[in-house]
C-alpha positions in Angstrom: -48.0 -6.6 -44.7 -47.5 -6.0 -40.8 -44.9 -3.6 -39.7 -41.7 -5.1 -38.5 -42.3 -3.6 -35.0 -45.5 -5.5 -34.6 -43.9 -8.8 -35.4 -41.0 -8.1 -32.7 -41.2 -10.4 -29.6 -41.8 -8.8 -26.3 -39.3 -10.9 -24.5 -35.6 -11.1 -24.6 -33.2 -13.5 -23.1 -31.3 -10.7 -21.0 -33.2 -7.7 -22.1 -31.7 -5.1 -19.6 -28.1 -6.0 -20.4 -28.9 -5.9 -24.2 -30.6 -2.2 -23.6 -27.7 -1.1 -21.6 -25.1 -2.3 -24.0 -27.1 -0.5 -27.1 -27.5 2.6 -24.8 -23.8 2.6 -24.1 -23.0 2.6 -27.9 -25.8 5.1 -28.6 -24.3 7.4 -26.0 -20.8 7.3 -27.4 -22.0 7.8 -30.9 -25.0 10.3 -30.5 -24.7 11.7 -27.1 -27.4 11.4 -24.3 -29.9 13.6 -26.3 -29.9 10.9 -29.0 -31.2 8.0 -26.8 -34.6 6.9 -26.8 -36.2 3.8 -25.6 -38.3 3.2 -28.8 -35.1 3.3 -30.9 -33.2 1.0 -28.4 -36.1 -1.5 -28.3 -35.9 -1.5 -32.5 -32.1 -2.1 -32.2 -32.1 -5.1 -29.9 -35.3 -6.4 -31.7 -38.1 -6.3 -29.1 -41.4 -4.5 -28.9 -41.2 -0.9 -28.1 -43.1 -1.5 -24.8 -40.6 -4.2 -23.7 -37.8 -1.9 -22.3 -40.3 -0.4 -19.8 -40.2 -3.7 -17.9 -36.8 -2.5 -16.9 -36.7 1.3 -17.4 -39.9 3.0 -16.7 -38.8 6.3 -18.6 -35.6 7.6 -20.2 -34.3 9.1 -17.3 -34.2 5.6 -15.5 -32.2 4.3 -18.3 -29.6 7.1 -18.1 -29.4 6.5 -14.2 -28.7 2.9 -14.9 -26.0 3.8 -17.3 -24.6 6.1 -14.7 -24.7 3.7 -12.4 -22.7 1.1 -14.3 -20.4 4.0 -15.2 -19.3 4.5 -11.6 -19.0 0.8 -11.0 -16.6 0.6 -14.1 -14.7 3.7 -12.8 -14.4 2.0 -9.5 -12.8 -1.1 -11.2 -10.5 0.9 -13.3 -9.1 2.8 -10.3 -8.7 -0.4 -8.0 -6.8 -2.3 -10.9 -4.5 0.6 -11.2 -3.8 1.0 -7.8 -3.3 -2.6 -7.4 -0.5 -2.5 -9.8 1.1 0.6 -8.9 3.5 -0.2 -6.2 3.9 1.2 -2.8 5.4 4.7 -3.5 2.7 7.4 -3.0 3.8 9.3 -6.1 3.4 6.1 -8.0 0.0 5.5 -6.6 -1.3 9.1 -7.6 0.2 8.7 -11.0 -1.7 5.6 -11.4 -4.9 6.8 -10.1 -4.9 10.0 -12.1 -4.0 8.0 -15.4 -6.7 5.7 -14.9 -9.4 8.3 -14.2 -8.3 10.5 -17.0 -8.1 7.7 -19.5 -11.7 6.8 -18.4 -13.1 10.4 -18.7 -11.6 10.8 -22.1 -12.6 7.4 -23.4 -16.2 7.8 -21.9 -16.8 11.5 -22.2 -20.7 11.4 -22.7 -21.0 8.7 -20.1 -19.0 10.8 -17.5 -21.4 14.0 -18.1 -24.5 11.4 -17.6 -22.8 10.1 -14.4 -22.4 13.5 -12.8 -25.5 15.1 -14.1 -27.3 12.2 -12.6 -25.5 12.2 -9.4 -26.6 15.6 -8.5 -30.2 15.3 -9.5 -32.5 15.4 -6.3 -33.4 11.9 -5.3 -30.7 10.1 -7.1 -29.7 8.1 -4.0 -28.8 5.0 -6.0 -26.3 7.2 -7.9 -24.8 8.8 -4.8 -24.1 5.4 -3.4 -22.6 4.2 -6.6 -20.1 7.0 -6.7 -19.3 6.6 -3.0 -16.8 3.7 -4.0 -14.4 5.3 -6.5 -14.6 8.6 -4.8 -14.0 7.0 -1.5 -11.0 5.5 -3.0 -9.6 8.7 -4.1 -10.2 10.3 -0.7 -8.3 7.1 1.1 -5.3 8.1 -1.4 -5.3 11.4 -0.1 -5.4 10.5 3.6 -2.6 7.9 2.8 -0.5 10.6 1.5 -1.1 12.8 4.4 -0.3 9.8 7.0 3.1 9.2 4.9 4.1 12.8 5.2 3.8 13.3 1.4 0.9 15.8 1.6 0.1 18.4 4.3 -2.1 17.8 7.2 -5.3 19.4 7.3 -8.8 18.9 5.5 -8.3 16.1 3.1 -11.2 17.1 1.1 -9.7 20.3 0.2 -6.6 18.7 -0.9 -8.5 16.2 -2.8 -10.6 18.7 -4.6 -7.4 20.4 -6.0 -6.3 17.0 -7.4 -9.7 16.2 -8.7 -10.0 19.6 -10.5 -6.6 19.0 -12.1 -7.8 15.7 -13.3 -11.0 17.1 -14.9 -9.1 19.7 -16.2 -6.8 17.6 -18.4 -9.8 15.4 -19.4 -11.4 18.4 -20.7 -8.5 19.7 -22.5 -8.2 16.4 -24.4 -11.9 15.9 -24.8 -12.0 19.5 -26.3 -9.2 18.9 -28.7 -7.3 21.6 -27.1 -4.3 19.2 -26.4 -3.6 15.7 -28.2 -4.3 12.5 -26.1 -0.9 11.4 -26.4 0.2 14.1 -24.1 -2.0 12.2 -21.3 1.1 10.6 -19.6 3.5 13.9 -19.7 0.6 15.8 -18.2 0.0 13.3 -15.4 3.7 13.2 -14.7 3.9 16.8 -14.5 1.0 17.2 -12.2 2.2 14.5 -10.0 5.6 16.2 -9.5 3.9 19.6 -8.7 1.0 18.2 -6.7 3.2 16.0 -4.5 6.4 18.1 -4.6 4.6 21.5 -4.4 2.3 20.2 -1.3 4.9 18.2 0.6 5.3 19.5 4.2 8.5 21.5 4.4 11.3 20.8 7.0 
């Protein structure tokens, strides 16, 4: 009796999307090291060679996951800021909460996103990251223009905020603090970040 893999069709209605969907589930369940094109082909029901039409190798698959991840992060930040109101503190709070929720709900994906972005030649990922990080940079500039943040290099000010967000996400992902502390930690950070960096006088 022929092996099941020999009977699987080569074609699929929307193979790329199906593979990325399966890869996203595998990433959450097993981590990046547990992903393989052959296993994904078996999961979506195509021949083991079919995925290579879209992803020549495993790294191409991981890059595609990362690119989609930056797009989803951008969407989450835009939605958060759109519903935050006009006050700068409220906008920082909304952006921080959206970022940290994304980082804690997609911890393995975030690792793939940042690892891929800093790999030599990953121009598509650098471009994909430009939208969400550009939005955060604009938020810092907005705060400076309103006088809520000090003048100076916005990149340095933004780096402090980014490091804080990453730190909170790492604490939650590492089970050092419970996820239900997220909102309180964000609130404390906003009070210290905006209040502590506001120009004097």
